[in-house]
C-alpha positions in Angstrom: -11.7 14.7 -53.2 -10.1 12.4 -50.7 -12.4 10.3 -48.4 -11.2 12.0 -45.3 -12.0 15.4 -46.5 -15.4 14.4 -47.7 -16.1 12.9 -44.1 -14.9 16.2 -42.6 -17.1 18.1 -44.8 -20.2 16.0 -43.9 -19.4 16.2 -40.2 -19.2 19.9 -40.5 -22.5 20.2 -42.3 -24.2 18.0 -39.6 -22.7 20.0 -37.0 -24.0 23.2 -38.6 -27.7 21.8 -38.9 -27.6 20.7 -35.2 -26.4 24.1 -34.1 -29.2 25.7 -36.1 -31.9 23.3 -34.7 -30.7 23.3 -31.0 -28.8 26.4 -30.0 -28.6 25.3 -26.3 -27.1 22.0 -27.3 -24.6 23.8 -29.4 -23.6 26.1 -26.5 -23.1 23.2 -24.0 -21.1 21.2 -26.6 -18.8 24.2 -27.3 -18.2 24.7 -23.6 -17.4 21.1 -23.3 -15.0 21.3 -26.2 -13.4 24.2 -24.7 -13.0 22.4 -21.5 -11.2 19.6 -23.0 -8.9 21.6 -25.1 -7.9 23.8 -22.2 -7.2 20.5 -20.2 -4.7 19.4 -22.9 -2.7 22.7 -22.7 -2.2 22.7 -18.9 -2.0 19.4 -16.7 -4.7 19.5 -14.1 -7.7 17.5 -12.9 -9.1 16.9 -16.5 -5.7 15.4 -17.8 -3.9 12.8 -15.7 -0.1 13.1 -14.8 2.3 11.2 -17.2 3.0 8.7 -14.4 -0.7 7.7 -14.0 -1.2 7.5 -17.9 1.5 4.8 -18.3 0.6 3.1 -15.1 -1.0 0.2 -17.1 2.3 -0.6 -18.9 4.1 -0.5 -15.6 1.5 -2.6 -13.8 1.8 -5.3 -16.5 5.5 -5.3 -16.3 5.4 -5.7 -12.5 3.1 -8.5 -12.8 5.2 -10.4 -15.3 8.3 -10.0 -13.3 6.4 -11.2 -10.2 5.2 -14.2 -12.0 8.7 -15.2 -13.2 10.2 -14.8 -9.8 7.5 -16.8 -8.1 7.9 -19.6 -10.7 11.5 -19.7 -10.3 11.3 -19.7 -6.5 8.7 -22.5 -6.9 11.1 -24.7 -9.2 14.0 -24.0 -6.6 12.1 -25.0 -3.6 10.7 -28.1 -5.4 14.2 -29.2 -6.3 15.5 -28.6 -2.7 12.7 -30.2 -0.9 12.3 -33.2 -3.1 15.9 -34.5 -3.0 16.4 -37.4 -0.6 17.8 -36.6 2.9 21.6 -37.3 3.2 21.9 -38.3 6.9 25.2 -40.2 6.5 23.7 -43.7 7.5 21.3 -46.0 6.0 17.8 -46.0 7.4 16.1 -49.2 8.5 13.5 -50.4 6.1 9.9 -49.7 6.8 8.1 -52.3 9.1 7.1 -55.5 7.2 9.6 -55.1 4.5 12.7 -57.3 4.2 16.0 -55.4 4.2 17.4 -54.7 0.8 19.9 -57.1 -0.6 23.2 -55.5 -2.0 25.1 -57.5 -4.6 28.8 -56.9 -4.8 30.6 -57.9 -7.9 
């Protein structure tokens, strides 16, 4: 006998014994089982809509795209703001420093 069939047989036996020992529990579990099987047949409050069930996957995709965009913007702004200013004329050296000497060959 296959292991799965053996487990099913044991679980069925346990279920029968519990139903015999506590009929009220068996009745509640049967009602609960019916509620879940009916929820699978028709979408309703017991079963979330398809868009809600896949929300986790969409959430991860949105976060990944946002992280990439923020990273690229950070790199772009760093490159733009860290380049030297191109004012068209040489700035005087800071106070207390001698002017730079340019050698022409």
